[in-house]
C-alpha positions in Angstrom: -44.1 69.6 -30.0 -40.3 70.4 -29.1 -38.4 67.3 -27.7 -34.8 66.4 -27.2 -33.5 63.3 -29.0 -30.5 61.1 -28.6 -29.7 59.4 -32.3 -28.6 55.8 -32.0 -24.9 55.5 -33.2 -23.9 59.1 -32.1 -22.9 59.0 -28.7 -22.7 62.2 -26.8 -25.2 63.5 -29.2 -28.7 65.0 -28.3 -30.7 67.6 -30.8 -33.7 69.5 -30.2 -36.4 68.6 -32.8 -40.1 68.9 -33.7 -42.2 65.8 -33.6 -45.5 65.0 -33.6 -47.6 65.2 -30.2 -47.9 61.4 -29.2 -51.5 60.0 -29.5 -51.8 57.3 -26.3 -52.8 54.0 -27.2 -55.9 52.7 -25.6 -53.9 51.9 -22.1 -52.0 55.2 -22.1 -51.9 58.6 -20.8 -51.1 61.6 -22.9 -49.3 64.0 -20.1 -48.3 67.3 -20.9 -45.1 67.6 -19.3 -44.2 70.3 -16.4 -41.0 68.9 -15.4 -38.5 66.3 -16.0 -35.3 65.4 -14.1 -32.1 64.7 -15.8 -30.8 61.3 -14.4 -27.6 59.9 -15.0 -29.2 56.8 -16.9 -30.2 59.5 -19.4 -26.0 60.2 -19.9 -25.7 56.5 -19.8 -28.1 56.4 -23.3 -26.8 59.5 -24.8 -23.1 58.6 -24.3 -23.8 54.7 -25.5 -22.9 53.5 -21.9 -26.3 51.6 -22.4 -26.9 50.1 -25.9 -29.4 52.0 -27.8 -32.9 50.1 -28.3 -34.2 52.8 -30.8 -32.7 54.9 -33.6 -33.7 57.8 -32.1 -35.2 58.0 -28.6 -36.5 60.9 -26.6 -34.7 60.3 -23.3 -36.2 61.2 -19.7 -37.8 59.1 -17.1 -38.5 61.5 -14.2 -41.3 63.4 -15.9 -44.3 65.1 -14.3 -47.2 66.6 -15.7 -51.0 66.9 -16.1 -53.1 64.3 -18.0 -54.6 65.6 -21.1 -56.0 62.9 -22.9 -56.6 59.0 -22.1 -56.8 55.8 -24.3 -60.2 54.2 -24.9 -59.4 51.5 -22.1 -58.4 53.9 -19.1 -60.9 54.6 -16.7 -58.5 56.2 -13.9 -56.8 58.8 -13.7 -58.8 61.1 -15.2 -57.8 64.1 -17.4 -56.6 66.8 -15.2 -54.6 64.5 -12.7 -51.1 64.9 -11.8 -49.0 62.0 -12.5 -45.4 61.0 -12.8 -43.9 59.0 -15.6 -41.1 56.8 -14.3 -38.3 54.4 -15.6 -40.2 51.1 -15.3 -42.7 51.4 -18.3 -44.0 47.9 -19.1 -43.6 44.2 -17.7 -45.3 41.0 -19.2 -47.4 40.3 -15.8 -47.0 36.5 -16.4 -43.4 35.5 -15.8 -41.7 33.8 -13.1 -40.5 37.1 -11.7 -43.6 39.0 -12.3 -45.7 36.4 -10.7 -43.2 36.4 -7.4 -43.4 39.9 -7.0 -40.2 40.8 -8.7 -41.2 42.7 -11.7 -38.2 44.9 -11.9 -36.4 41.4 -13.1 -38.9 40.7 -15.9 -37.1 39.8 -19.0 -39.8 41.3 -21.1 -39.5 44.7 -19.3 -39.6 48.0 -21.0 -38.0 51.4 -20.0 -39.3 55.0 -20.4 -36.7 57.0 -22.4 -34.7 53.9 -23.9 -37.4 51.5 -25.3 -40.3 54.4 -25.6 -39.8 58.2 -25.7 -39.6 60.0 -22.6 -40.2 63.4 -20.8 -37.8 65.7 -22.7 -40.5 66.7 -24.6 -43.6 69.0 -24.0 -45.7 65.7 -24.2 -45.1 62.1 -23.5 -47.4 58.9 -23.2 -47.0 56.3 -20.3 -49.4 53.0 -20.0 -51.7 54.0 -16.9 -51.1 51.1 -14.7 -47.1 52.4 -14.4 -48.0 56.0 -13.8 -47.9 57.3 -10.4 -50.0 59.7 -8.3 -48.0 62.2 -7.2 -47.8 63.6 -3.5 -49.4 67.1 -2.9 -47.0 70.0 -1.5 -44.3 69.8 -4.0 -43.5 71.8 -7.1 -43.5 69.7 -10.1 -39.3 70.1 -10.5 -39.3 69.0 -7.0 -41.4 65.9 -7.6 -39.5 65.1 -10.6 -36.1 63.3 -9.2 -38.6 61.3 -7.0 -39.4 59.0 -9.7 -36.0 57.6 -10.3 -33.6 59.1 -7.8 -35.8 58.5 -5.3 -37.3 55.5 -5.8 -34.0 53.4 -6.9 -32.8 55.0 -3.9 -35.6 53.5 -1.8 -34.9 50.1 -3.4 -31.0 50.1 -2.8 -31.8 51.0 0.8 -34.0 48.1 1.3 -31.5 46.0 -0.6 -28.8 46.9 1.9 -31.0 45.8 4.9 -29.7 48.6 6.9 -30.8 47.2 10.8 -33.1 50.0 12.7 -30.9 52.6 14.1 -27.8 51.2 12.2 -24.9 53.0 10.6 -25.1 53.5 6.5 -22.2 54.7 4.4 -23.3 56.7 1.2 -20.6 56.4 -1.9 -21.0 59.5 -4.0 -23.8 62.1 -3.4 -25.7 63.2 -6.4 -29.7 63.0 -6.9 -30.4 59.5 -5.8 -28.1 59.6 -2.7 -29.4 62.9 -1.3 -32.8 61.9 -1.2 -31.9 58.5 0.0 -29.7 60.0 2.9 -32.9 61.9 4.0 -34.8 59.2 4.2 -32.4 56.9 6.2 -32.2 59.9 8.4 -36.2 60.3 8.8 -36.0 56.2 9.7 -33.4 56.9 12.7 -30.3 55.9 10.9 -26.7 57.4 11.5 -25.4 58.3 8.1 -21.9 58.8 6.8 -21.3 60.3 3.2 -18.4 59.8 1.5 -17.3 61.7 -1.6 -14.6 63.6 -3.2 -16.7 66.7 -4.1 -16.5 69.1 -1.0 -19.8 70.8 -2.4 -21.4 67.6 -1.8 -20.0 66.7 1.3 -21.4 70.4 2.4 -24.6 69.4 1.2 -24.6 66.2 3.3 -23.7 67.8 6.6 -26.3 70.6 5.7 -29.0 67.4 5.4 -27.9 65.8 8.7 -25.2 63.5 8.1 -22.9 62.7 11.1 -19.8 63.0 8.6 -18.8 63.5 5.2 -15.3 62.5 3.8 -13.8 61.0 0.8 -13.7 57.3 0.3 -10.1 56.4 0.7 -10.1 58.1 4.1 -13.0 56.1 4.9 -16.0 56.6 7.5 -15.0 57.1 11.2 -16.8 54.1 12.4 -17.7 50.8 10.9 -20.9 50.7 8.8 -23.8 48.3 9.1 -24.6 49.1 5.6 -23.6 50.7 2.4 -25.1 51.9 -0.7 -22.5 52.7 -3.8 -24.3 55.3 -6.0 -21.0 56.4 -7.8 -20.7 54.4 -11.1 -17.2 53.5 -10.2 -16.4 49.9 -9.6 -12.9 50.9 -7.8 -15.1 52.0 -4.9 -16.6 48.4 -4.3 -13.6 47.0 -2.4 -13.3 50.2 -0.5 -16.8 50.1 0.4 -16.7 46.7 1.5 -13.8 46.9 3.6 -15.7 49.9 5.4 -18.2 47.4 6.3 -18.7 45.8 9.8 -19.3 41.9 10.3 -22.6 41.1 8.6 -22.6 44.3 6.6 -24.1 44.6 3.2 -23.1 46.5 0.3 -25.7 47.7 -2.0 -25.0 48.8 -5.7 -27.7 50.9 -6.9 -26.3 51.9 -10.5 -27.4 50.7 -13.8 -24.0 51.1 -14.9 -20.7 50.4 -13.1 -16.7 50.4 -14.3 -14.7 47.2 -13.8 -14.5 46.2 -10.4 -10.9 45.4 -9.4 -9.9 42.0 -7.9 -11.6 41.2 -4.6 -9.8 39.2 -1.6 -12.1 37.0 -0.1 -10.7 37.4 3.6 -10.5 41.1 3.5 -13.8 41.7 1.6 -16.4 39.2 2.4 -15.0 37.1 5.3 -17.2 37.4 8.3 -20.7 37.2 6.3 -20.2 40.7 4.4 -22.3 40.6 1.5 -22.6 42.5 -2.0 -25.9 42.9 -3.7 -27.0 44.8 -7.1 -30.3 46.8 -7.7 -32.0 46.3 -10.8 -34.4 48.9 -11.5 -37.5 48.7 -9.0 -41.3 47.5 -8.7 -44.2 49.5 -8.8 -44.6 48.8 -5.3 -41.4 50.2 -4.5 -42.4 53.2 -6.1 -45.6 53.4 -4.3 -44.3 53.0 -1.0 -41.3 55.3 -1.8 -43.8 58.0 -2.7 -45.9 57.6 0.5 -42.7 58.2 2.5 -41.9 61.1 0.5 -45.6 62.4 1.6 -45.1 61.6 5.0 -41.7 63.2 5.7 -41.6 66.0 3.3 -38.0 65.4 1.9 -36.2 68.5 0.6 -34.6 67.8 -2.8 -31.6 70.0 -3.7 -32.3 71.3 -7.1 -30.3 72.7 -10.1 -33.0 73.8 -13.0 -32.7 74.2 -16.4 -34.8 75.4 -18.8 -36.0 72.6 -21.1 -34.3 74.4 -24.2 -30.8 73.6 -22.3 -31.3 70.0 -21.5 -27.9 69.4 -23.5 -26.1 71.5 -21.1 -27.7 70.1 -18.0 -26.5 66.6 -19.7 -23.1 68.1 -20.0 -23.2 69.8 -16.4 -24.2 66.2 -14.8 -21.4 64.3 -16.7 -19.0 67.0 -15.3 -19.8 67.0 -11.7 -21.4 70.5 -11.9 -24.9 69.7 -10.5 -25.5 70.2 -7.0 -28.2 67.8 -5.8 -30.3 66.8 -8.4 -30.9 68.3 -12.3 -34.4 69.2 -13.8 -35.7 70.7 -16.8 -38.7 73.1 -16.2 -41.0 73.8 -19.0 -41.2 77.8 -18.9 -44.6 78.2 -19.2 -45.5 75.7 -16.8 
């Protein structure tokens, strides 16, 4: 099969190679990939912002496709089922975090496209308990960004503790943010988007945001909650200052540049809170995909032929992607 790899020790490098079609382990599914999202985490893996976990890895953790074979221990899903392959690939199931319903913090957790080969390939495997059945009514390329951008945005929204009908600020407006904004709007929130990109501001207004401007100018009213999607630590004090009393800032990314010094009075006093978001649980994934089935989200897509995955990553790094980027297998 054809697959893209990120060689360890060569930051910024991707190569299209031929690899054997993987053989599913007893608890795994073999999936013929129809589409795969291009996530900023893939970019962090390619560029060495995240330390390599393998000598060479096939990136991609937003893969959608059809089950073509199953391991000997798998009873469901059946061959022919459409499934999604997400970021979270495996947890121990017995540690203090797993047994408390917080498997996203499992110290033995493993991730698709980092610890194991992912979806920038014609075929990929996934442990059956970690594969998601996908909602109907979406094309494969529309489903792909739901698997990480959507799910992590959902968890970040939960972590932000937005009150019903509250005022939400969203900093950065890429793949995850534009899906999270739609979900928050469907739940009755007022959404203010803060991003320097005029194109992203225009998209935010198209999707129903109450306002869209740049972060230094700030939102037109105090925020009950905010989510930082941009991997820019300099925005942390900016977002904290925009919070109303009792507000919460949720940081959604796996990677963040250094945060400038914070001042207690200006940034934390009056019970403002800052929280990180680490991966997600399978319950998060199931709940978000159920919400996506109910509300019919509108992913804005920048599509690429699978053979141009390197261009997709370059465009994502340069800010040339509108909404979410996805790779599409030409034949499917």
